[in-house]
N, C-alpha and C positions, 0 to 999 in steps of 0.2 A: 608524104601521105601515109596514113595509117593502113596497115595490112593485117589480115586475119590468120595468117599461117602460123602454126606452132610446132615445136618439137617437144618431146617428152623429157622430163628430168626425174630420175629416181633419187630422192634425197633421204638422208638419215641423220641421226643426231646422237650426241653423247649421253650416256647414263652414268651414274656413279661408278659402276663397275665395268661397263662395256658399251660399245656402240650397238644400238638396236634400231630397226627401221622406225621412222617417224610416221605420223599420220599422213604426211604429204606423199610418201611413197605410194600408199594405197589410193590416195585421192588424185594421183596422176598430175602433179604440177607441170605446167607447160611454159615454154619460153617463146615470146613473140618474135616476129621479124623485127629488125631494127627500125626505130622511128628516128629520123636523122634531121639535124639542122646544123649546117656548116661542118665543124669538126667534131661534133658531139653526137653520139648514137646512144639511144636508150632502148633497152629490151625489157618489156614488162613480164613479170612472172605471175602466173595464175594458179590458184589452188583453192581448196576449201579451208575456211578459217576455223580456228578453235572457238568454242562457245564460252570461253572465260571472259570475265568482265574486262573491259578495255581500260588500261591505265591512263591517267592524265600525263601529258608530256611536261617536261621541265619548263618549256616555253609557256605553255598554258598556265602552269601553276604559279610561275613568277608573275605573270601578267595579272592574275587575280589575287595575288598575295597569300596563297596557301602554302608556299614554300619559301624558306629563307636560305640563302647562300651567303655565308659569312667568311671573313678573313680569320686566320688563326695567328698571324704574325710570321708565317712561313710562306715562301714563294710557292712551294710545291705541295702544299696541303691546304684545303679549305674544309669547311663543314657545311653540310646541307641538312635541313630539317623540314620534314613534311608536317605541317600544322593541320592539314585537312583530313577529311574522312575517306578519301580515295587513294588508291595506290598511285605512285608517281614513277614514271620511267625517265631515267637520265641516260642519254646515249653518248658514248665516247665520241669526242670531237665537238660536242656542244661548247660554244664560246659564251662565257658569262661576262657581262659588261659592268664596269664599276670598280668598287673596292680601291685598293692601292695600285693595282695593275689589272688589266683585263687578263683572263685566264682561259685556257682550253682544258676541259675535263677529260681525263685520259682513260677512264673506265666506264663501262655501263653500270648502272645501279638501279635497283628497284627499291623504292621507299614505301614501307607499309604505312597505313594511316597513323598519324601522330607518332612518328618514328623516333622522336628525340633527335639529338644532334648526332650526325654520322660523318665521319671523316671521309674525304674523297681526294684522290690524287689529282693534281692539276699541274699545268705548265704555263709559264708566263708567255703571253703573246703581245707584250707591250714593254719592251726592254728599258725604256727611258723614263719610267715613272714609278714612284713609290710614295704617293700621297693622293688625296682625293682630287679628282678633276672638278672644275666649277660646276656647282649644282648637283653633285653626286656625293653619295655617302661613302666615305673611305673605308667603312667597316663592313659593308655588304654590297651585294650585286643586284642590279635592277632588272636585267633582261637576259634572255638566251635566244635571240632571234637568228643568229648565224652559227655556222659550224666551220671546221677547219677545211679549207679548199686546197689541200696539198697531199698528194700520195706519199711523198717522202716523210712528211710529218706524221701521217697516219701510221705508217710502218714503224716509225720511232716510238710512237705512243703504244702500239701493240707490243713491241719488243719489251718496253718497260712494264706493261701490264703483266706479261708473262713472267718476267723476272720478279716482279713484286709478288705475284701469286706464289711463285716458288719459294719466296722468303717467308711465307706464312708457316709457323712452326709445326702445325699439324693439320690434319683434315678436319678437326673439330674447330669450326670457325668462331671468332670472337662475337660477342653480342653486338647488336646494332648500335647502341648508344649508351653513354658516349664511347667513342673509340679512340682512346689515347693511351699509349702510342698506337697509330693505325697499323693495320695488318701489313701494309706495304713499307713499313719503316726501314726494313733491312735492304731495300733495293736502292741502287745507286741512280740518282736522278741527273747527275752532272752531264754525262755525254748526251743523254736524251734532251735535256734542256738546251744545250748548245745547238743540237740539231734543229730544235723548234725555232730558236732565234734565227738561225741561218736560213731556214726555209721561209719564215715570215718575211725576211728581207728580200729573198728571191721572188716570192709571190708579189710583193709590192713593186719590185722593179719590172717584172714581167707584165703585170697589169698596167703599169704606167706606159710601157712601150705599146701595148696593145690598144689602149684607149687614147693615146696621144696626149696625155696630161698626167701630172703627178697625182697619184691617189693618196699619198701620205697626207694626213690632216695636220695643219699648223698647230692645232690644240695639243696634239701628241703624235709626232711623226712616226714613232715606232709602233703605234697601235694598229694591229691588224683589223680589229673590229671597226675602227673609224675609217680605215681604208675601204672596207667592204661596204660602207655607207656612202661612198663617193658618188656624186650625181652622174659623172661621166661613165662610171662603171655600171650604174643602174640603167643608163641608156643603152649601153652595149649588151646588157643582159636581156633587154626587152624582147628582141626578136627570137631568141632562144626560148624564152618562157612561153611566148605566144605559140610557137610551133610545137612545143613538147608537153606543156602542163596539162592540157585538157585530156590527152590520151590516158594519163594515169588516173584520172578522176571519172572516166566514162562508165566503168563497169564495177560491179561489186565483188568480183572474184580475183581482183589484182591484189597480191599480197607482198610484192617486192619488185625489184628492178636490178638490172645489170647495166653498167655504162662503159662506153669506150670513147677514147679521145684520140684523134689522129690515127685511127685504125688499130688502136691497141686497147684491149679490154683491161680496165684498171680495177674493177671491183663491183660490189653491189651489196644490197641489204634486203633481207626478207623479214617480215613481221608476222606475228602469230594470228593476225586478223586483217581484213581489209580496212576495218575502222581505224586501227593503229597505223597502218600504212598511209591512209588518207591524212591522218594527223601529221605524219612526218614528211609526206611527199613534197610539198612545196619548199620546205627548208632544205631537204636533201637535193632536190633538183637544182635549187639556187646554188648550192655548193658545187655541184658537178658543172654547172654553167660557168661559174667563176673560174674553176680550174681549167675548163676548155678555153676560155678567153685568155687565160695566162699562158696558154701553150699554142697560140695561133701563129707563132712564127715558125712552127714545124712544117715540114713538107706535107702536102695534102695526101691523104690515104683513104682508100675505100673502107667503109664500115665492115667489121667482121660479120659473118652470117649468124643466124640463130643457132645453127649446129656448133659453131665455134663458141658462142656464148654458153651453150649447154656443156660443151667439153671443158670449159673453164670451171664451171661449177662442180662438175663431177671430179675433175682433177683436184680441186681444192679440198674435196672430202676424202682424200687418200693419204694425208700426211701423218706424221707422228702424233699420237693421241695422248692428250692429258686432260684432266679435269680437276679444278682446285676451287676452294672456297675463297670468295672475295670478302664476305662477312657472313653473319648468321642467316641472312635471307637470300643471298645471291651466290651462285656458282658460275665459274667461267670454264667452259669446255672449249678446247682448241685442237686444231689439226694443223701442224706446221709442215708444209711440204717444200720441195725444191723451188717451186715457182709461185707459190701462193700461200696465204694464211686464211684459215677459217676459224671463226670464233662464235660461240653460241652462249647467250646469257640466259641462265636458268634460275628459277626460284628454287628454294630448298626442297619443295615438294616434287621436283622433277619436271614441272611444266616449263616450257621455254617461251621467251617473249621476243627475242631478236637474234638474227643470224647475220654476221658480217663476213664478206669475202673481200680479200685484198690480193692483188697481184704484186709479187715482189719485183 
């Protein structure tokens, strides 16, 4: 049952030279009591939104054909192009389906209108294919309806993003398009890609045990995306979604969430507006539900309190501080602590669009 108690959170963000208080500190963002189903707890974060125009999500843009995501011939690099008149937001962890292999995108990106072709780092989540599937274009990707449901994989991608940003030769970012070689070309993808393949296999095995049936698809057994489309898995998700989804869509001041599985807080996301949160909510909730289902063999544990969720967020904002350019329009601000990682995606004008929290 939904409850109305909240605790306060003082939040702040990175600027090019130093950390300064964000608007959310003054607006008094609040953390809800946990909303729980089975082994998954969700904590809603409330605050006042920015008045900036809300970007289109990658999922929306691909669905209406205003964005192209294309192969480059390399496993760990794709290109994305915004053909439309609206800014497009790409979130790290988005899985794109199609091409020669399904991929997970490893960095947040903001694409201005008519961006031209922009390089983006990616990892393979379909180890056994390097050609087009039946009725799919081998050169491009058709959808981005799912995201990476593994904490281990998210940490590997974040570590790669940090290393990639560090490899950028100077604070002066390259132009948006075309970006060849990409700004992350100096980073080593090998160990991170191995981790992604390993975690995909683990997720598939855990989900199969949890739902009592193989989730690997005969059309491509190594495809994480096809596994996430498994009917047995969808049935297992249904009760979680029914119990949790409406709470995130009931009010206009919700801008983010924290989630805990088996009594452990794993992370969360905050967006610059309720409108963007609403666009991302169902997809992100589905990701958290799938991860919870994959971990149902763990011992039962009580959900952490709202104060514990608050403490997680505050602790995440005390790590070692860095800010680096991803490209000419996007900067990545990070705080790397002993027990957590914080990352903030910012436009070149200093405005932020997404904050991600990960427990180590």
